[in-house]
C-alpha positions in Angstrom: 22.6 -20.2 -29.6 19.7 -21.8 -27.5 17.0 -21.0 -30.4 19.5 -22.7 -32.8 20.1 -25.8 -30.6 16.2 -26.8 -30.1 15.9 -26.8 -34.0 18.9 -29.2 -34.4 17.0 -31.0 -31.5 13.7 -31.5 -33.3 15.2 -31.9 -36.6 16.9 -34.6 -35.1 14.3 -36.2 -33.4 12.2 -35.8 -37.1 14.7 -38.1 -38.9 14.6 -40.6 -35.8 10.9 -41.1 -35.9 11.2 -41.8 -39.8 14.0 -44.1 -39.5 12.7 -46.0 -37.0 9.6 -46.7 -39.3 11.9 -48.2 -42.1 11.8 -44.6 -44.2 8.4 -45.3 -45.1 4.6 -44.2 -44.2 1.7 -45.8 -44.9 -1.8 -44.1 -46.6 -5.1 -45.7 -47.0 -7.3 -46.1 -49.8 -9.9 -47.7 -50.9 -8.9 -51.7 -51.8 -11.2 -54.5 -52.9 -11.5 -56.8 -49.7 -11.5 -59.9 -51.7 -14.5 -61.7 -50.4 -17.0 -62.9 -52.0 -19.7 -60.5 -53.8 -23.5 -61.9 -52.5 -24.1 -59.9 -55.7 -26.1 -56.9 -57.5 -28.9 -56.7 -60.3 -26.8 -56.3 -63.5 -29.6 -56.6 -65.9 -33.1 -56.7 -65.8 -34.8 -58.3 -68.6 -38.4 -57.2 -69.7 -40.2 -60.3 -70.9 -43.0 -58.0 -72.1 -41.3 -56.3 -75.1 -38.0 -58.6 -74.5 -36.0 -55.7 -73.6 -32.6 -56.2 -71.6 -32.2 -53.0 -69.1 -29.0 -52.0 -67.4 -29.5 -52.2 -63.2 -32.6 -53.1 -61.2 -36.3 -51.9 -63.9 -39.0 -52.6 -61.3 -42.2 -51.5 -64.0 -43.2 -49.5 -65.7 -46.2 -47.0 -64.1 -49.5 -48.6 -65.3 -48.3 -51.4 -66.9 -50.5 -54.5 -67.1 -48.3 -57.4 -66.4 -50.0 -60.6 -68.0 -47.5 -63.2 -68.3 -46.1 -63.7 -64.1 -43.4 -65.8 -65.1 -43.1 -68.4 -62.1 -40.5 -70.9 -61.6 -37.2 -71.4 -64.0 -34.5 -74.0 -65.0 -31.1 -74.1 -66.7 -30.2 -76.5 -69.5 -26.6 -77.0 -69.9 -27.0 -78.7 -73.4 -27.9 -75.4 -75.0 -26.7 -73.0 -72.7 -31.0 -71.5 -72.2 -33.2 -70.8 -69.3 -36.3 -71.9 -69.3 -39.3 -69.8 -67.5 -42.3 -70.8 -67.0 -45.2 -68.0 -67.9 -47.9 -68.8 -65.3 -50.3 -66.2 -66.9 -49.6 -66.4 -70.8 -49.7 -70.2 -70.6 -46.1 -70.2 -72.4 -42.5 -70.9 -71.5 -39.8 -68.4 -72.2 -36.6 -69.6 -73.6 -33.7 -66.8 -72.8 -30.1 -67.3 -73.9 -27.9 -66.4 -71.4 -25.2 -66.0 -73.8 -27.5 -62.8 -74.7 -29.9 -62.3 -72.3 -32.8 -62.4 -74.7 -36.0 -64.6 -75.2 -35.2 -66.6 -78.3 -38.6 -68.4 -78.5 -41.9 -68.6 -76.3 -43.3 -71.7 -76.5 -47.1 -72.1 -75.4 -47.9 -75.3 -73.0 -50.7 -75.9 -70.6 -52.6 -74.1 -68.3 -50.9 -72.3 -65.3 -47.2 -73.8 -66.1 -45.3 -73.6 -63.0 -42.5 -75.8 -61.8 -39.6 -76.5 -64.4 -36.5 -78.9 -64.2 -34.0 -80.2 -66.6 -33.3 -83.8 -67.3 -29.5 -84.2 -68.6 -30.2 -88.1 -69.1 -32.0 -86.7 -72.5 -31.8 -83.5 -72.7 -35.0 -82.7 -71.9 -37.2 -80.1 -70.2 -40.4 -81.2 -68.0 -43.1 -78.5 -67.5 -45.5 -78.7 -64.9 -48.9 -77.1 -65.7 -51.1 -76.5 -62.8 -54.5 -76.2 -63.9 -54.2 -78.7 -66.8 -52.7 -81.5 -64.7 -50.2 -82.2 -66.9 -46.5 -82.1 -67.6 -45.0 -80.9 -71.0 -41.7 -82.2 -72.3 -39.4 -79.9 -74.7 -36.4 -80.6 -76.4 -35.2 -77.5 -77.5 -38.2 -75.4 -78.5 -40.5 -78.4 -79.2 -43.0 -80.0 -77.2 -42.7 -83.7 -78.2 -44.7 -85.5 -75.2 -48.2 -84.2 -73.2 -47.9 -86.2 -70.1 -51.0 -86.7 -67.6 -50.2 -86.9 -64.0 -51.9 -85.8 -60.6 -54.1 -82.7 -60.5 -52.1 -79.7 -59.5 -49.0 -80.2 -60.6 -46.2 -77.7 -59.3 -42.6 -78.8 -58.4 -40.2 -80.9 -60.5 -37.0 -82.2 -60.1 -34.5 -85.0 -61.6 -32.9 -87.7 -59.2 -29.7 -88.8 -61.9 -29.9 -92.3 -59.4 -32.9 -93.8 -61.2 -33.0 -91.5 -64.0 -36.9 -90.3 -62.6 -38.5 -87.4 -62.4 -40.4 -86.6 -59.7 -43.7 -84.1 -60.1 -45.6 -82.4 -56.9 -49.3 -83.1 -57.6 -50.6 -80.1 -55.1 -54.6 -81.2 -55.2 -54.1 -84.9 -54.5 -51.2 -85.0 -51.8 -49.3 -87.5 -54.1 -45.9 -86.8 -56.1 -46.0 -88.8 -60.0 -42.9 -90.5 -60.7 -42.1 -90.0 -64.2 -39.6 -92.2 -66.0 -39.3 -90.6 -69.9 -42.6 -90.0 -70.7 -44.6 -92.4 -68.5 -45.9 -92.5 -64.9 -44.7 -95.3 -63.2 -45.9 -94.3 -59.9 -47.8 -92.5 -57.8 -46.3 -91.3 -54.2 -48.8 -90.6 -51.2 -46.9 -87.5 -49.1 -47.8 -84.6 -47.1 -51.1 -81.9 -47.6 -50.9 -80.2 -50.2 -46.6 -80.7 -51.9 -45.1 -78.1 -53.7 -41.2 -77.7 -53.5 -39.2 -80.7 -54.7 -35.1 -81.2 -54.9 -32.7 -83.7 -54.9 -29.8 -84.7 -52.8 -26.7 -86.7 -54.4 -25.2 -87.5 -51.1 -28.1 -89.9 -50.1 -29.9 -90.1 -53.0 -33.3 -88.8 -51.5 -35.8 -86.8 -53.2 -37.3 -84.1 -50.9 -40.7 -82.5 -51.0 -42.3 -79.7 -49.3 -46.0 -80.0 -48.0 -47.1 -76.4 -47.5 -50.5 -77.7 -45.4 -48.9 -79.8 -43.0 -45.4 -78.0 -42.2 -43.2 -80.9 -42.9 -41.0 -82.6 -46.0 -41.4 -86.0 -46.8 -38.2 -87.7 -47.3 -38.3 -90.6 -50.7 -36.3 -93.0 -51.5 -37.0 -94.3 -55.0 -40.5 -94.6 -54.7 -40.8 -94.8 -50.8 -41.4 -92.2 -48.1 -39.0 -93.1 -45.6 -39.2 -89.7 -43.4 -41.6 -86.7 -42.7 -39.4 -84.0 -41.4 -41.6 -81.1 -39.7 -40.3 -77.7 -40.6 -41.8 -74.2 -40.5 -45.1 -72.8 -41.8 -46.2 -73.5 -45.2 -42.9 -74.8 -47.0 -42.8 -73.9 -50.3 -39.1 -74.1 -51.9 -36.6 -76.7 -51.6 -32.8 -76.7 -52.9 -29.8 -78.8 -52.1 -26.4 -77.5 -50.8 -23.6 -79.7 -51.9 -21.2 -77.6 -50.1 -22.1 -78.0 -46.7 -24.7 -81.3 -47.6 -27.6 -79.4 -46.6 -31.3 -78.8 -47.5 -32.7 -75.7 -47.6 -36.7 -75.1 -47.2 -38.3 -71.9 -47.5 -41.2 -71.6 -45.3 -43.6 -69.2 -46.8 -45.9 -67.8 -44.3 -43.1 -68.1 -41.3 -40.2 -66.1 -43.3 -37.9 -68.1 -42.6 -36.0 -71.1 -44.3 -35.2 -74.7 -42.6 -32.1 -76.1 -42.6 -32.0 -80.0 -42.7 -28.8 -81.7 -42.4 -29.5 -85.0 -45.1 -26.7 -87.2 -43.1 -29.7 -87.6 -40.2 -32.5 -85.9 -41.9 -33.3 -83.4 -39.2 -33.4 -79.3 -39.1 -30.3 -77.7 -37.4 -31.1 -74.2 -37.8 -33.7 -71.8 -39.1 -33.2 -68.9 -40.6 -35.2 -65.2 -40.7 -35.5 -64.1 -44.0 -37.7 -61.2 -45.6 -41.5 -62.0 -45.7 -43.1 -64.9 -48.1 -39.9 -67.0 -49.7 -40.4 -68.8 -52.0 -37.8 -70.1 -54.5 -34.3 -71.3 -53.3 -31.4 -72.2 -54.9 -27.4 -72.5 -54.8 -24.8 -71.0 -56.6 -21.4 -73.2 -56.5 -19.3 -69.9 -57.4 -19.4 -68.9 -54.0 -21.2 -71.2 -51.7 -24.1 -68.8 -51.2 -27.8 -70.0 -51.1 -30.3 -67.0 -52.5 -33.9 -67.1 -51.4 -36.6 -64.9 -53.2 -38.5 -63.1 -50.2 -42.2 -63.4 -52.8 -43.3 -60.4 -49.7 -40.8 -58.0 -50.1 -39.2 -57.8 -53.5 -35.8 -58.8 -52.5 -33.4 -61.5 -52.3 -31.9 -62.7 -49.4 -28.6 -64.4 -49.7 -27.6 -67.1 -47.2 -23.9 -68.6 -46.5 -24.0 -71.5 -44.6 -26.9 -70.6 -41.5 -26.5 -66.5 -41.7 -28.0 -63.9 -43.9 -25.3 -61.9 -45.6 -27.2 -59.8 -47.8 -30.4 -58.7 -49.4 -30.6 -57.5 -52.5 -33.4 -55.5 -54.1 -35.1 -57.4 -57.5 -38.8 -56.8 -59.4 -42.3 -57.3 -57.7 -43.1 -60.8 -56.2 -39.9 -62.6 -57.0 -40.5 -66.5 -57.0 -37.9 -68.8 -59.4 -34.3 -69.0 -58.8 -31.8 -70.5 -61.2 -27.7 -70.6 -61.5 -26.3 -70.6 -64.7 -22.8 -71.8 -64.8 -22.0 -70.7 -68.4 -21.9 -66.8 -67.2 -22.2 -67.2 -63.1 -25.6 -65.2 -62.9 -28.3 -65.8 -60.6 -31.8 -65.5 -62.9 -35.0 -64.4 -60.7 -38.6 -64.7 -61.6 -40.4 -61.4 -60.7 -44.3 -62.4 -61.9 -45.7 -59.1 -60.5 -43.3 -56.7 -62.7 -43.0 -59.6 -65.7 -39.4 -58.9 -65.4 -36.6 -61.4 -64.9 -33.4 -60.1 -62.9 -30.2 -61.1 -63.5 -27.7 -60.7 -60.4 -23.9 -60.7 -61.3 -21.8 -61.8 -58.6 -18.5 -60.3 -59.9 -17.4 -57.3 -58.8 -18.8 -53.8 -59.5 -17.9 -50.5 -59.3 -20.4 -49.9 -56.6 -19.0 -52.7 -54.7 -17.8 -51.6 -50.9 -14.8 -51.8 -49.7 -12.6 -52.2 -47.0 -9.5 -49.2 -46.5 -6.3 -51.5 -46.4 -2.7 -49.6 -45.6 -0.2 -49.2 -48.8 3.6 -48.1 -48.5 4.8 -44.9 -50.0 7.8 -45.7 -51.9 11.2 -45.0 -49.6 12.6 -42.5 -52.1 9.6 -40.2 -51.5 10.1 -40.1 -47.6 14.1 -39.6 -47.9 13.1 -36.8 -50.9 11.1 -35.1 -48.5 13.4 -35.9 -45.3 16.3 -33.7 -47.5 13.8 -30.6 -48.2 12.9 -30.3 -44.8 16.5 -30.6 -43.4 17.6 -27.9 -46.3 14.3 -25.8 -45.3 15.4 -25.9 -41.6 18.9 -25.3 -42.0 18.1 -21.8 -44.1 15.7 -20.6 -41.5 19.0 -21.4 -38.6 21.0 -19.1 -40.9 18.6 -16.6 -41.4 17.8 -15.8 -38.2 21.5 -16.7 -37.3 22.4 -13.8 -34.1 26.1 -12.3 -35.4 
């Protein structure tokens, strides 16, 4: 009888525990965390062969790189991306819908910077060695504008409709209205990247040899902001109102608050950071690390991921029509296409899921029956 009593007590306790938990148990499984995905390389576009490859493809062994894709810009009027091929003196036109090259446009010597002007739907390409800026309408060159020596960075200012071109060798910025240069603005030594801040209407120019960023209002320099060593790329983040400046020699990104034009943070990234762009779909900043074949992803002032891409990445651009980030890799003649949608390999976190109550009830009934049968079988006469 004592044994029988103990079994009854055990059964009662088990049932009580299950009932205390509401006749439910929890099981852990892989569920998506719901956080913004910083991205992964979904495709690699081989510019030499115009071939789209799944995943991250660096280069074919022994391949000779000739195109050296540098900067890149998106044209929303046709959905195309324009890549300045500094080695082949061409511009590759990529259709974002198919991610293939649909045209190759001969331009000047050493095309570097590229920007889109929504007021006339033209693409402006800075030719480093020619000292010119070519104007492209669709896939046709319609103008060739002489500027200062060594033009690199290009940006559009919607407040006045001007195009700003950083003339690296003369330490000036050429201001273009349509197809005419209307001003030359002295800035720092070796200006490279250029960006516009719509919150204050200013143009920001990275002076690589001065370690400063010049702030231009119209055609007047109103401030020079000290940043890191060899500032190169510049981009604006409207979600925070910040200007992000890549410091090539420092391996950092300086964050400037456009409200007061002061540096509020310095973020370590990969070696030799170059191009930088903002993704409005997730609010992240993407930085091409020329020396580590990676792209650092920044949320505010924190690096949250590093994505492996092609060799010596430089240019970065966002395509809102498909949500992809495009990264040019001059060392492998490729363009890495980063998707921020959830992939099958996206890391997951374990979250509890409730087992249906009826399952628990069935289990309890089975256990009770088994215990009862054992009690009857082993009960003494």
